[in-house]
matplotlib code that plots the C-alpha trace (Angstrom):
import matplotlib.pyplot as plt

x = [-159.9, -160.3, -156.5, -155.8, -158.2, -156.7, -153.1, -154.1, -155.1, -151.6, -152.4, -150.4, -152.7, -152.3, -154.3, -155.8, -155.8, -157.5, -156.2, -156.0, -158.9, -158.6, -161.1, -160.2, -158.0, -156.1, -155.1, -152.2, -151.1, -148.8, -150.6, -148.5, -147.6, -150.1, -147.4, -146.1, -148.2, -147.6, -143.8, -143.6, -145.5, -143.2, -140.1, -141.4, -142.1, -138.5, -137.5, -136.5, -137.4, -138.9, -138.4, -139.9, -137.7, -139.5, -139.5, -143.2, -144.6, -145.1, -148.9, -148.7, -145.8, -147.7, -150.8, -148.8, -147.0, -150.4, -151.6, -148.5, -148.2, -145.0, -144.8, -145.1, -141.8, -140.1, -141.1, -138.6, -140.5, -139.6, -136.1, -134.3, -132.5, -129.1, -130.2, -131.3, -127.7, -127.4, -130.5, -129.1, -125.8, -127.8, -129.4, -126.0, -124.5, -127.3, -125.9, -128.3, -127.3, -129.2, -130.5, -131.9, -134.5, -134.8, -135.3, -134.5, -131.6, -132.5, -132.0, -128.5, -126.4, -128.5, -128.1, -124.3, -124.2, -126.3, -124.7, -126.8, -128.3, -131.2, -132.3, -135.5, -134.7, -137.2, -135.3, -132.8, -129.4, -127.5, -129.5, -128.7, -125.0, -125.0, -126.8, -125.3, -128.3, -130.6, -134.1, -134.6, -138.4, -140.3, -141.7, -141.0, -141.7, -138.5, -136.7, -137.8, -136.2, -133.0, -132.7, -133.8, -131.4, -128.5, -129.1, -129.3, -126.1, -124.2, -125.5, -124.2, -120.8, -120.5, -121.6, -119.0, -116.3, -117.1, -117.3, -114.0, -112.1, -113.5, -112.9, -109.3, -108.6, -109.6, -108.2, -104.9, -103.5, -104.7, -103.0, -99.8, -99.9, -101.3, -103.1, -100.1, -98.6, -102.0, -103.3, -100.3, -102.5, -101.5, -103.6, -102.2, -101.3, -103.8, -106.6, -105.3, -105.5, -109.1, -110.0, -108.6, -110.5, -113.7, -113.3, -113.3, -116.1, -118.3, -118.0, -118.8, -121.8, -123.0, -122.7, -124.5, -127.4, -128.3, -129.9, -132.7, -133.4, -137.1, -138.1, -140.5, -144.0, -145.6, -149.3, -151.6, -151.4, -147.6, -147.1, -144.0, -144.7, -142.8, -143.5, -143.2, -140.1, -139.9, -140.9, -142.1, -138.6, -137.1, -139.8, -139.3, -135.5, -136.0, -138.4, -135.8, -133.0, -135.1, -136.2, -132.5, -132.1, -135.2, -137.4, -140.9, -141.4, -144.9, -144.5, -147.3, -148.0, -147.6, -151.4, -151.8, -153.7, -150.6, -148.9, -152.0, -152.4, -148.8, -148.9, -152.6, -152.6, -152.9, -149.9, -149.8, -147.3, -145.2, -146.3, -144.3, -140.9, -142.6, -144.5, -141.5, -139.4, -142.0, -143.3, -140.7, -137.8, -138.3, -136.5, -133.8]
y = [47.9, 49.8, 49.6, 50.8, 53.7, 54.8, 54.6, 56.6, 59.3, 59.4, 57.2, 54.3, 51.4, 49.0, 45.8, 44.7, 40.9, 38.7, 35.1, 34.8, 37.1, 40.8, 42.6, 46.2, 48.8, 51.7, 54.6, 56.7, 59.9, 62.8, 66.1, 68.4, 71.7, 74.5, 76.5, 73.6, 74.0, 77.8, 77.3, 74.8, 77.1, 80.0, 77.9, 77.0, 80.6, 81.3, 78.9, 76.1, 72.4, 70.8, 67.1, 64.9, 62.1, 59.9, 56.5, 56.1, 53.9, 55.3, 55.7, 57.7, 59.8, 60.6, 61.6, 64.0, 65.3, 66.0, 67.9, 70.0, 70.7, 68.6, 66.9, 63.1, 62.6, 64.5, 62.0, 59.4, 57.0, 53.9, 55.4, 53.9, 56.3, 55.4, 55.9, 59.5, 60.8, 58.5, 60.1, 63.6, 62.5, 61.2, 64.7, 66.3, 64.0, 65.3, 68.7, 70.1, 72.2, 70.6, 72.2, 69.6, 70.4, 67.9, 67.6, 64.0, 61.7, 59.9, 63.2, 63.9, 62.1, 63.8, 67.2, 66.7, 65.4, 68.3, 71.5, 73.4, 71.5, 73.3, 71.9, 72.8, 74.2, 71.8, 68.8, 66.5, 67.8, 65.6, 67.0, 70.6, 69.7, 68.3, 71.3, 74.5, 76.6, 76.1, 77.6, 78.7, 78.6, 75.4, 77.1, 75.9, 79.3, 80.5, 78.5, 81.3, 83.8, 81.9, 81.7, 85.3, 86.6, 84.6, 86.1, 89.6, 89.2, 87.7, 90.4, 93.0, 91.3, 91.4, 95.0, 96.0, 94.1, 95.8, 99.2, 98.8, 97.6, 100.3, 103.0, 102.0, 101.5, 105.1, 106.9, 105.1, 106.3, 109.8, 109.7, 108.5, 111.6, 110.1, 113.4, 115.6, 115.6, 116.7, 119.1, 119.8, 118.9, 116.5, 115.0, 116.1, 113.2, 114.3, 114.1, 110.8, 109.4, 110.7, 109.2, 105.8, 106.1, 106.9, 103.7, 101.6, 103.6, 103.3, 99.5, 99.3, 101.5, 99.5, 96.3, 98.0, 98.9, 95.1, 96.2, 97.5, 94.0, 93.3, 89.6, 88.3, 87.2, 84.2, 84.4, 81.4, 81.1, 81.1, 84.7, 86.3, 89.8, 92.4, 95.3, 98.6, 100.6, 104.3, 105.6, 104.6, 105.2, 102.7, 100.1, 100.5, 100.1, 97.0, 95.5, 95.9, 94.4, 91.4, 91.0, 90.6, 88.0, 86.0, 86.8, 88.2, 91.4, 92.7, 95.5, 95.8, 98.4, 97.9, 97.8, 95.2, 92.1, 89.9, 92.0, 92.1, 88.3, 87.9, 90.0, 90.2, 94.0, 96.9, 99.2, 102.8, 105.7, 106.2, 102.9, 100.9, 100.9, 100.2, 97.1, 95.9, 96.1, 94.3, 91.7, 91.4, 89.9, 86.5, 87.7, 85.2]
z = [-3.3, -0.1, 0.6, -2.9, -2.6, 0.8, -0.6, -3.6, -1.2, 0.3, 3.3, 4.6, 5.3, 8.3, 8.4, 11.7, 11.9, 14.6, 14.2, 10.4, 9.6, 8.6, 10.7, 9.9, 8.3, 9.8, 7.5, 8.6, 6.9, 7.4, 6.8, 4.7, 6.4, 5.6, 3.8, 1.7, -1.4, -1.5, -1.0, -3.8, -6.1, -5.2, -5.8, -9.2, -10.0, -9.3, -12.0, -9.7, -10.2, -7.1, -6.3, -3.7, -2.2, 0.3, 1.8, 1.3, -1.4, -4.9, -4.6, -1.4, -2.7, -6.0, -4.0, -1.9, -4.9, -6.6, -3.6, -3.5, -7.2, -7.8, -11.1, -11.0, -12.9, -10.1, -7.4, -6.0, -3.8, -1.7, -1.1, 1.9, 4.2, 2.9, -0.7, -0.4, -0.7, -3.8, -5.4, -4.7, -6.4, -9.4, -9.8, -9.5, -12.2, -14.5, -14.2, -11.5, -8.6, -5.7, -2.5, -0.1, 2.6, 5.5, 9.2, 10.3, 10.8, 7.6, 5.7, 7.1, 4.4, 1.6, 3.3, 3.4, -0.2, -1.6, -2.9, -0.3, 2.7, 4.4, 7.7, 9.4, 12.9, 14.6, 13.1, 14.8, 15.8, 13.4, 10.5, 11.7, 11.9, 8.3, 6.7, 5.3, 6.2, 9.3, 9.3, 12.9, 12.6, 11.6, 8.5, 5.0, 3.5, 5.0, 2.3, 0.0, 2.3, 2.5, -1.3, -1.8, 0.8, -0.6, -4.1, -2.7, -0.7, -3.7, -6.0, -3.4, -3.3, -7.1, -7.1, -4.5, -6.4, -9.7, -8.0, -6.1, -9.2, -11.4, -8.8, -8.3, -12.0, -12.6, -9.6, -9.0, -12.4, -11.6, -8.2, -9.9, -12.2, -15.4, -16.2, -15.5, -19.1, -20.4, -17.8, -15.6, -12.7, -9.9, -7.1, -3.8, -1.5, 1.1, -1.5, -2.8, 0.8, 1.2, -2.2, -1.0, 2.2, 0.4, -1.7, 1.5, 3.2, 0.1, 0.0, 3.7, 3.4, 0.4, 2.5, 5.5, 3.2, 3.4, 6.7, 4.5, 3.2, 3.1, 3.6, 0.9, 2.0, 0.4, -0.4, -0.4, -4.1, -4.0, -5.2, -3.8, -2.5, -0.5, 1.8, 0.0, 0.7, 1.7, -1.8, -5.2, -6.7, -4.2, -4.9, -8.6, -8.3, -6.1, -8.6, -11.4, -9.3, -8.3, -11.9, -12.8, -10.1, -11.3, -8.4, -8.9, -7.0, -6.1, -3.5, -1.0, 1.7, 5.4, 5.8, 3.0, 3.8, 3.6, 6.3, 8.4, 8.2, 9.2, 12.3, 13.0, 13.0, 10.6, 10.6, 9.4, 9.3, 12.4, 13.9, 11.3, 13.2, 16.5, 15.3, 13.4, 16.5, 18.7, 16.2, 13.5, 15.4, 13.8, 10.7, 9.7]

ax = plt.figure().add_subplot(projection="3d")
ax.plot(x, y, z, "-o")
ax.set_aspect("equal")
plt.show()
C-alpha cells in the first residue's frame, strides 16, 4: 500500500532488503522544472496538444502529468529509449505535426524523427546534434519563444513575398509602357531603375524590422505577455498580427511586475535601452 501511494505521487520506489526481509523503502522522484507547468499551459493556450513520453511507469507518469496539466490520454509511459521515435512516428501517422523536446541520449532518435526537434542546451551533445532547434538556456519557457519567433519570421517571409510579387506585377508593365496608349506617359529608365531598387530595399528593411521582435514572457499561470512597444498604435498592430498567428498578446509596460521579476529591477523611460543592453543579452 505504501509503495502504491508513493508511486501515485510520481515517485519511483526502491525496496531495501536485508537477507530476505524488506526493512525499508526509498522514494526517488525528479522534480519538474519550476517553469514546466506554466509552459504547458502556455502551449495549450496556443492551440497545441502536449504529450508526455517517458520511460517511467504509468502511475508515476500520470502523477507528473496531473501536476503539469497534461491530459491523461496524452501520456505514453514505460517507453524504452528505442521506442520513443516509434511513438513520435505513430503521432505523425495520425496526421499530427510533432515537435519533440528532449535533452538526453535516449531522446536523440525521437528528436531526429520529429518534424521539429528541440534540444535543451544543457542536454547531451548527441541530442543537440539531432535537434533542429537548440535552446541555449536550460529553460523550457524558451520553447514558447522558439515557436513564437518561427511564426513571426515565417509571417514576415510571406508578407515580403506578397509585397514583392504585387509590386513587380504592377510596376513592370508600367515600366514596359503599358500606360502609354492611354496617357502617352512613359516611365523614364532612370526612374524604373530607382523603382526596382526600392523593391529590394523595401524587402530588406522589412526583414531588418525583425530586430524589433519582442520576446514573450510567460507568467506563472501560463499567460503569454509582451513588453509594450513604443506607442499604443504599435501595440495594437502587434496584438492584431499575433491574433492572426494564434498567439495571445497582452502588452505590458517595462515597469510591469513580469519584467521586474525577470530582471529584478524596475525600468523607466531612458533607462530601457541601457538595462536591455546590460541584462537582456540572453535573448535567443
